[in-house]
LORODREN-371167 format. One record per residue: x, y, z of N, C-alpha, C in turn. Coordinates in steps of 0.2 Angstrom, whole numbers, padded with zeros to 4 digits, always signed. Example, Ala and Ser with C-alpha at 12.3 -4.5 7.8 and 13.67 -1.06 7.14 Angstrom:
2
+0066-0028+0039+0062-0022+0039+0066-0016+0039 +0064-0011+0035+0068-0005+0036+0064+0000+0039 
//
This chain:
203
-0227+0027+0285-0230+0021+0280-0224+0017+0279 -0218+0020+0277-0212+0015+0276-0210+0011+0281 -0211+0013+0287-0209+0009+0292-0214+0003+0293 -0220+0004+0292-0225-0001+0292-0224-0006+0287 -0222-0003+0281-0221-0008+0275-0214-0013+0277 -0210-0010+0281-0204-0013+0283-0206-0019+0288 -0211-0017+0292-0213-0023+0297-0217-0028+0293 -0221-0026+0289-0225-0031+0285-0219-0035+0281 -0214-0032+0278-0209-0036+0275-0205-0041+0279 -0205-0039+0286-0202-0044+0290-0206-0050+0291 -0213-0049+0292-0217-0054+0292-0217-0059+0286 -0216-0056+0280-0216-0060+0274-0209-0064+0274 -0204-0060+0277-0197-0063+0276-0195-0068+0282 -0200-0070+0286-0198-0075+0291-0200-0074+0298 -0201-0068+0300-0204-0066+0306-0210-0069+0308 -0211-0074+0312-0218-0077+0313-0222-0072+0318 -0228-0071+0315-0233-0066+0319-0234-0069+0326 -0234-0076+0327-0235-0079+0334-0229-0077+0339 -0223-0075+0336-0218-0073+0340-0219-0066+0343 -0223-0062+0340-0225-0055+0342-0231-0055+0347 -0229-0053+0353-0234-0053+0359-0238-0046+0358 -0235-0041+0356-0238-0035+0355-0235-0030+0350 -0239-0026+0347-0237-0021+0342-0240-0014+0344 -0235-0009+0345-0237-0003+0347-0234+0003+0342 -0239+0007+0340-0238+0012+0334-0237+0018+0338 -0232+0022+0337-0230+0028+0341-0229+0034+0336 -0233+0039+0336-0231+0045+0332-0225+0049+0334 -0222+0047+0340-0216+0050+0343-0210+0049+0339 -0210+0043+0336-0204+0041+0332-0205+0041+0324 -0210+0046+0322-0211+0047+0315-0205+0050+0312 -0205+0051+0305-0200+0054+0302-0199+0061+0303 -0193+0064+0303-0192+0071+0304-0197+0075+0298 -0199+0080+0301-0204+0085+0296-0199+0089+0293 -0198+0089+0286-0193+0093+0283-0195+0100+0281 -0202+0101+0280-0205+0108+0278-0206+0108+0271 -0208+0113+0268-0210+0114+0262-0204+0117+0258 -0201+0114+0253-0196+0116+0248-0198+0117+0241 -0204+0119+0240-0206+0120+0233-0204+0127+0231 -0202+0132+0235-0199+0138+0233-0192+0137+0230 -0191+0140+0224-0185+0138+0220-0179+0142+0224 -0174+0138+0226-0168+0141+0230-0168+0140+0237 -0174+0138+0240-0175+0138+0247-0171+0132+0250 -0171+0126+0247-0167+0121+0249-0160+0122+0249 -0157+0125+0244-0150+0127+0244-0148+0132+0250 -0153+0137+0251-0152+0142+0256-0152+0139+0263 -0157+0134+0264-0157+0131+0270-0151+0126+0272 -0148+0123+0266-0142+0119+0267-0136+0124+0269 -0136+0129+0266-0130+0134+0268-0131+0137+0275 -0137+0138+0277-0138+0140+0284-0137+0134+0289 -0138+0128+0287-0138+0123+0292-0130+0122+0293 -0126+0123+0288-0119+0121+0288-0116+0127+0293 -0119+0133+0294-0117+0137+0299-0119+0136+0306 -0126+0134+0306-0129+0133+0313-0127+0126+0316 -0127+0121+0312-0125+0114+0314-0132+0110+0313 -0131+0104+0311-0136+0099+0309-0141+0098+0315 -0139+0098+0321-0143+0097+0327-0148+0102+0328 -0146+0108+0328-0150+0114+0331-0154+0117+0325 -0151+0117+0318-0154+0121+0313-0162+0118+0312 -0166+0123+0312-0173+0121+0310-0175+0125+0303 -0177+0120+0298-0179+0123+0292-0185+0126+0292 -0187+0131+0288-0194+0134+0288-0199+0129+0288 -0204+0130+0293-0210+0125+0294-0208+0118+0295 -0203+0117+0298-0200+0110+0299-0197+0109+0306 -0194+0103+0307-0191+0102+0313-0184+0102+0313 -0180+0103+0318-0173+0103+0319-0172+0096+0322 -0166+0093+0322-0164+0087+0325-0165+0087+0333 -0165+0093+0335-0166+0095+0343-0173+0093+0344 -0178+0095+0339-0185+0095+0340-0187+0087+0340 -0184+0084+0335-0185+0076+0335-0182+0073+0341 -0177+0075+0343-0174+0072+0349-0179+0072+0355 -0182+0078+0356-0187+0078+0362-0192+0073+0362 -0195+0072+0356-0200+0067+0355-0198+0060+0356 -0191+0058+0353-0188+0052+0353-0187+0050+0361 -0184+0055+0364-0182+0054+0371-0189+0053+0375 -0194+0056+0374-0200+0055+0377-0203+0048+0376 -0203+0046+0369-0204+0039+0368-0200+0034+0371 -0194+0034+0372-0189+0030+0375-0192+0029+0382 -0193+0035+0386-0195+0034+0393-0201+0031+0394 -0206+0032+0389-0213+0029+0389-0212+0021+0388 -0207+0020+0383-0206+0013+0381-0204+0009+0387 -0199+0011+0390-0195+0008+0396-0199+0008+0402 -0202+0013+0404-0205+0014+0410-0213+0013+0410 -0216+0012+0404-0223+0011+0404-0225+0005+0400 -0224+0006+0393-0226+0001+0388-0224-0006+0390 -0217-0007+0391-0214-0014+0392-0216-0017+0399 -0216-0013+0404-0218-0016+0410-0224-0018+0411 -0229-0015+0407-0237-0017+0408-0238-0023+0403 -0233-0026+0400-0235-0031+0395-0236-0038+0400 -0242-0041+0398-0243-0047+0402-0238-0053+0401 -0236-0053+0395-0231-0059+0393-0224-0056+0393 -0220-0060+0396-0213-0057+0397-0209-0057+0390 -0206-0052+0388-0203-0051+0381-0196-0052+0382 -0193-0056+0378-0186-0057+0377-0182-0051+0373 -0186-0049+0368-0183-0044+0364-0188-0038+0362 -0186-0032+0361-0191-0027+0358-0188-0024+0352 -0192-0025+0346-0190-0023+0340-0193-0016+0338 -0189-0011+0337-0191-0004+0335-0190-0003+0328 -0195-0002+0324-0194-0001+0316-0195+0007+0315 -0190+0010+0313-0191+0018+0313-0186+0020+0307 -0184+0027+0307-0180+0030+0302-0173+0031+0305 -0169+0032+0300-0162+0033+0302-0160+0038+0307 -0163+0044+0305-0162+0050+0310-0164+0048+0317 -0170+0045+0317-0173+0043+0323-0169+0038+0327 -0166+0034+0324-0161+0029+0327-0155+0032+0330 -0152+0037+0326-0147+0040+0329-0149+0044+0335 -0154+0047+0335-0156+0051+0341-0158+0046+0347 -0161+0041+0346-0162+0036+0351-0155+0034+0354 -0151+0032+0350-0144+0031+0353-0141+0036+0357 -0142+0043+0354-0140+0048+0358-0143+0049+0365 -0149+0047+0365-0153+0047+0371-0150+0041+0376 -0150+0035+0373-0148+0030+0378-0141+0030+0380 -0136+0033+0376-0129+0033+0378-0126+0041+0380 -0131+0045+0380-0130+0052+0382-0124+0055+0378 -0125+0055+0372-0120+0058+0367-0121+0065+0368 -0115+0068+0367-0116+0076+0366-0118+0078+0359 -0119+0084+0358-0121+0086+0351-0116+0085+0346 -0110+0086+0348-0104+0085+0344-0103+0078+0342 -0104+0074+0347-0104+0066+0345-0109+0064+0340 -0115+0067+0341-0121+0065+0337-0119+0067+0330 -0116+0073+0329-0115+0076+0322-0110+0073+0318 -0106+0068+0322-0101+0064+0318-0104+0058+0316 -0110+0055+0318-0112+0049+0317-0116+0049+0311 -0115+0044+0306-0119+0043+0300-0125+0039+0301 -0130+0040+0297-0136+0035+0297-0134+0028+0295 -0137+0023+0297-0137+0017+0295-0140+0016+0288 -0139+0011+0284-0142+0010+0277-0149+0007+0278 -0153+0008+0272-0159+0005+0272-0159-0002+0274 -0164-0004+0279-0165-0011+0281-0159-0013+0285 -0154-0009+0287-0149-0011+0292-0152-0010+0299 -0149-0014+0304-0152-0013+0310-0146-0013+0315 -0147-0010+0321-0143-0009+0327-0145-0013+0332 -0141-0017+0336-0144-0021+0341-0141-0018+0348 -0145-0017+0353-0143-0015+0360-0144-0021+0364 -0140-0023+0369-0141-0028+0373-0140-0025+0381 -0144-0028+0385-0144-0025+0392-0137-0028+0395 -0134-0024+0399-0128-0026+0403-0131-0025+0410 -0133-0031+0413-0136-0031+0419-0132-0029+0425 -0125-0031+0424-0120-0029+0429-0119-0021+0430 -0120-0018+0424-0120-0010+0425-0126-0007+0424 -0131-0011+0423-0138-0008+0423-0139-0003+0417 -0136-0005+0411-0136-0001+0406-0136-0005+0399 -0136-0001+0393-0136-0004+0387-0129-0004+0384 -0128-0009+0380-0122-0008+0376-0123-0010+0368 -0119-0007+0364-0120-0008+0357-0117-0015+0355 -0121-0020+0352-0119-0026+0351-0118-0027+0343 -0112-0026+0341-0110-0026+0334-0111-0033+0331 -0109-0038+0334-0110-0045+0331-0117-0047+0329 -0122-0044+0333-0129-0045+0332-0133-0040+0328 -0129-0035+0325-0132-0030+0321-0131-0031+0314 -0134-0028+0309-0132-0029+0302-0132-0022+0299 -0126-0021+0295-0120-0026+0295-0117-0026+0302 -0113-0031+0303-0109-0032+0310-0104-0027+0312 -0107-0021+0313-0102-0016+0315-0106-0010+0319 -0102-0007+0322-0106-0001+0326-0107+0005+0320 -0111+0009+0322-0112+0015+0317-0106+0019+0315 -0106+0021+0308-0101+0025+0306-0100+0032+0310 -0094+0034+0311-0093+0041+0314-0087+0044+0311 -0088+0050+0308-0082+0053+0305-0082+0060+0307 -0076+0064+0306-0076+0071+0308-0071+0074+0303 -0074+0080+0300-0070+0084+0295-0062+0085+0298 -0058+0085+0294-0051+0086+0296-0047+0090+0291 -0042+0094+0293-0038+0098+0288-0031+0096+0289 -0028+0094+0283-0021+0092+0283-0017+0098+0281 -0012+0100+0286-0007+0105+0284+0000+0101+0284 +0003+0102+0278+0010+0098+0277+0015+0103+0280 +0020+0100+0284+0026+0104+0287+0031+0105+0281 +0031+0101+0276+0036+0102+0271+0032+0100+0264 +0036+0102+0259+0033+0100+0252+0033+0093+0250 +0037+0089+0254+0038+0082+0253+0035+0079+0259 +0030+0075+0258+0027+0071+0264+0031+0065+0265 +0030+0063+0271+0033+0056+0273+0030+0051+0270 +0034+0045+0270+0030+0039+0267+0024+0037+0271 +0024+0037+0277+0018+0036+0281+0012+0040+0279 +0014+0047+0278+0008+0051+0276+0005+0050+0270 +0010+0048+0265+0008+0046+0258+0004+0040+0258 +0006+0035+0262+0002+0029+0262-0005+0030+0265 -0006+0035+0270-0013+0037+0273-0017+0040+0268 -0014+0045+0264-0017+0049+0259-0020+0044+0253 -0015+0039+0252-0017+0034+0246-0023+0030+0249 -0023+0028+0255-0029+0024+0258-0035+0028+0258 -0034+0035+0259-0040+0039+0260-0043+0040+0253 -0039+0041+0248-0041+0042+0241-0045+0035+0238 -0042+0029+0240-0045+0023+0238-0052+0023+0242 -0053+0025+0248-0059+0025+0251-0064+0029+0248 -0062+0035+0246-0066+0040+0243-0069+0038+0236 -0065+0033+0233-0067+0031+0226-0071+0025+0226 -0072+0022+0233-0076+0016+0233-0083+0017+0234 -0087+0012+0234-0094+0012+0235-0096+0014+0241 -0092+0013+0247-0094+0015+0254-0094+0022+0254 -0090+0025+0251-0090+0033+0251-0096+0035+0247 -0098+0033+0242-0104+0034+0238-0110+0034+0242 -0111+0028+0246-0116+0027+0250-0117+0033+0256 -0111+0035+0259-0111+0040+0264-0113+0047+0260 -0111+0048+0255-0113+0054+0251-0120+0054+0250 -0123+0049+0248-0130+0048+0247-0134+0050+0253 -0132+0047+0259-0135+0048+0265-0135+0055+0267 -0129+0058+0266-0128+0066+0267-0133+0070+0263 -0134+0068+0257-0138+0072+0252-0145+0072+0254 -0147+0067+0257-0155+0066+0259-0155+0069+0267 -0151+0073+0269-0151+0076+0275-0151+0071+0281 -0148+0065+0280-0147+0060+0285-0154+0057+0287 -0158+0057+0283-0164+0053+0284-0164+0046+0280 -0165+0040+0283-0165+0035+0279-0172+0032+0278 
//
């Protein structure tokens, strides 16, 4: 429902309906099914288990894992590129996919053949943000186009690190890096990343 509301918002915001040659609604790129968390303590237990198993493979009770969602997203992408688009009677210059944050990351995983480890480092984009892919006809592939995305950047990717000091007094370069890290953690950007993590990476 939220993605349909977003599409209607695009129409109201300036996207002309006459620019749209076809609309296809697919259940394959619906939101991840999170299960039933009404039992007290179940959500916290699931989060603890997820931290051990990993976000990609962990399946919550009566729910889907990211691996489950990947299977249907990959099937959607194959159907889109090999069936839906080729049989359009009008030539399409662009294809707009309105979907959810996790689904977007899994689509990128499919297109760029990311490993599970790479997928788990990438953050969701913000609400109403978009990622643009352009065809590279020379390589017969897609490439991320940051300048046509919003915001104009590639998706965030981070990996947990542990800092071990060799001595009790850090070098000036290390102190400068730690100072910048503290500034980032106190900024609004860090708050947005934490909010995304708390909703299990679903935008």
